N, C-alpha and C positions, 0 to 999 in steps of 0.2 A: 558260351563265353563266360568265365570266371570273374565277376567283378563285384565289389561291395567290401564291407568291413567285418571281420568275425564279431561276433557277439560281445565280447568284453573290450574291444578296442574303444577307447573315448574319443568323442567328437566335442568341438567346442560350441555348446550351445549359449544362448544369450543369458541364460540364469545360472551358468555353471556347466562344468563338464557332465556330459551323459555317456553311458555305454551304448553302443549302437543298437543293441536289442531294446534300449528304453526310448528311443527316437520314435515319435509318433506324428501323424499328420497333425498340422498346426503348430509343431515346434519350430520355434526361431533359432537359426543357426547363425554363427559368425562366418563371413565369407570375406575375401579379397577383390576389390575392383580396381585395377590399376594399382595404385600405392596406398589405397586407404581401405579401411576395414569396414564393411557393410553388413547389415542383416538382411537375412533371407528366410522364407518360409518353406517347411515341407508340406509338399502336396500331395505326396504318394510315397509308400514305403513298400518295398519289394524283397522277399527273402529266396534263397537258392543254396544248395548244398555243394561243397567242394572238398576235396582231399588235400589240398596244396593251398598253402597262402605263402606270403613273403614278409620277412622281416627288413623293414628299410632303415640301416643306419645313418644317421645325419651327424651334423656338428653338434646338435643339441639332445637328441634323444632317439629312441627306435620306436617305430610304429609298425603295425601289422595291417595289411591290405591284401585283396587278391591279385594275382598276376596280372590282370587285365584292367585293374583300377588305374584310372587316368588321374595324373599327378602334374601341377603346373610349372614350367621351366621358363627361361627367357625366350626360347623357340617355340613356345606352345605347348600342348598337351602330349605328354608320353605315357605310355604303359608302365606300370611299376617294375615289371620284368626287365625294362630297358633302361632303368634309372641309375644304375650304378655308373660313377664318375661323373654324373651330371649335378647341376644345382636346383634347388627346388625352391619356389615362393613361400616363405615363411613369415610369421609375425610372432612375437613373444605372447604366448597365450596368457601368462599372468598379467598382461597390460590389457586385456580386453574389457574388463569390468570397469576401468576408470573412466572419469568425465572427459568428455571430448569438448574441447573449445572450439568457438566459432570466431576466427580472428578477424577483426575489422580494421583494414589498412588506413593508413592516414597518418596525420601528424602526431597523434598520440600513441600510434605505434611505433613509428619512427623513433620518439623520444624514449619509449620503453626499452627499445633494442639498444639505443645509444647509451642511455645511463646504466643499463646493466652491463654492458661492454667496458665502461669506464670504471664503475665503482660497485657493480652487484656481485652476488655470488649465486653460482648456479649448483644446487647440490643434487644428490641423487633424485629427490622428489620435491623441491622446493625451490624458489627462486627469492632473494632477498635483497635489501639495500640497507646498510648502517652507515649513516653519515652525521655530521655535526649540524649541518643547515637544516633546519625545520622547513623552511620554503623548498628546498629541494626534495625533501622527503615527501612534502605534500603533492608537489607536482608528479612525482614519480607514482604515487599511490593513485592520482586522478587519473593518469595515463594509463596505468596498468588495468585499472577497473574499465575504461572506455574502449581498450583495445582487446580485452579478453573476457569482459562480462564477469571476471572473479571480484570478490569482494576484499578489496585492500584498505588497510587502516595503519594508521602511525601508531607506535608504541615508544614511550620514552624508555632509554637504555643507558647503563654506563658501559664504557670499555677502557681498557688501560690506555694511557699516552705516554710513550716514550720520552717525547718532548716536555711535557709538563711534569713527567714522573708520579703521576696520580691517575686515578679513574677519572675520565672526562664524560661529561654528558651527552648524549647523542639521540638519534631517533632511528627507528628501524622500521621498515615495511618488507612483511614476510607472507609469502603466499604458498600453501602446500598444494603443490600440483605436479605430478610426475609428467603429464602431458607438456605443460609450460616449460618444464626444465628440459625435456627432449628437443621441444622445439628450439628453445635458444642454444642448445649444442649443435642443431641442424643448421641453425643460421651461421654460426661461427666456424663450421667445418668439423663438428665433432668434439672438440676439445674446447670448453669454455674457460679454460685458465687465460688469465690475462696476458701472459708471456706467450701463450702458443695459439690463441684465438686467431682466426683469420678474419678478414674484412667481412661484415655481413652484406652480402650484394643484394639480399632481400630489400634493403632500404632504398634501392635505386629505381623502385616501380614508379616513382612519381616525384615531383618537387616537393610536395607538402610532406611525404614521408622522410624524404633525405633531410628537410630542414629540421624536422623532428629529431632526427637522428643528431645532427649536428648540435642542436640545443641541448639534448639529453647528454651527449658525450662531454661538451664543454662544461656542462653543470658540474660533471664529476671529475674531469681531468682537465680542466681548461681555466684560463682566467682572461677577463676583458683588457684590451689594450685600445688605444686610439686607432679608430677605423677598423677594427676587427677583434680577434680573439686570439689566443696561444693555446693549443694542444699539447698536452706533455704525456709521453710514453716511452718505455723502454723496448715496447715491441716494435721494431722498425719495420718489418714487412706490412703491418697494420697500417702505420701513418704514411709509408710509400704508397700504399695503394690508394688511401684517401687523397694525398697529394695530386695523384694522376687524374683523379675525379674531378677535383675543383681547379686543376690546371695551376697548381702552386709549386714553387721550388722547394725542395726539401734535401737537406744534408744532415744525414744522420752524425750523432757524436762519436767520435773516433775512440773514446776511453770507454765505450760500453754503458755509461751512463744514459738517463734518460734524455731522449730527444725531443725536439720542439719543432712544431709545424704552425706557421702562421696562416690563418685562414681569415683573409681580408673580408670585409663586408661587401665589397665589390666583386667578389669572385664570380656570381653569376653573368656579369657582362663579358666574361670570357669565352663563354659558349661552349665549356668543355663537358658539361653534364650531359648524359646519355641515358634515357630510360632503359630499363632492362625488366624482363619478365621473369620472375622467379617464384616458386611457389611458398605461399605463406602457411598454408596448412601443413600439418606434420605427415611426414612419408613413413608410413607405418609398415611397409612391405620391405622386406629383406630378402637376401638369397643365401640359402644354407646348403652346405656340400654333403652329397650322398658318398659315403665311404665304403659302404657294403649294402648289398642285397642278398640276404640268407632265405633259403627254402625250408620251410616246415611242412612236412607231410605226416599224414595220419592214416595208416592202414586200417583203421577200425572205425570208429565214430566219425563220421565226417564233420568238417566246420560247417555252421550255419552263417551265411553271408548276408549282410542287410545292405540295401542301396536306397537310394532317395531321388526322388523328383522334387525340384525347389523351383520357388518364383519369388522376386524376379529374378534373382541371380542364380545361376545353375551350380556354382561351385560352393565348397563348403571346408571347414577347416578340420583337419585331423592332428590334434596337438599342434596346433598352430600352422601345420603344412597344408598348402592349397591343394584340393582333390575335387573331382566331379566323376558322375558315371558316365560311361561311352554314350556317344549320341544314338 
């Protein structure tokens, strides 16, 4: 049975990419366990010869394995020779080296999500908040650090004001973390733009988290009134979902301008809040389509194939794609 990787095919090691022939006992490789990336250790390396290997062409790249190499799919493990037309478990290899955060749910986490949804900016590899209110910025920085462990601090900035027609002073909190940026996009459905973001149901895990969310969102896009506060947004589906959760009436503006939702201080007495379980950690596993499986045959010098035994996880990543040797 021909399984393994040809000598020059790269695998994702913890210290960076390695060619298959360079992997030794004791090397740590990346793997996928459910929807999270994990590390596993090589306990044995085996070599064999074969005259035929396969090029597997996916959405992202092409990698080369033996025909009997096992690859991870939604339905379990399949041989590479049977992979055409299916999807494989995959994670972006370039993101394996980044710092992973341990998210601490609770009030501060909810505040971070709420304030980011109202006034924050989620970039490719950063999350920031620029506001005029120093107290708001201080609360945001404190909650961001408490929920993620990242160091956050205030910076005085200026920004143009259309109302004042001049530069206005403000405060910025900005942390560089592609992991946190991806988390925020995950929470709001993939698109963090304020007009397209969905309601982040992760804040419904408990009342403390939801209360933090309401406070953070109101600090950004709300104002106090007698007996409650008013939230303002042009994202109608977002406000409509929030209204259902707190049992409030909500009528969107018919002219397309920003709508208003009144959050009464007495809303908990309606008994409409229902806790839900949603992942707070980043789901790092994705699915990638296999478009073609091509055969490469050598009549002369055979390929040298390398396979690995690993512990505690039997799988490993080949250019981000999950693989393992047969049982």
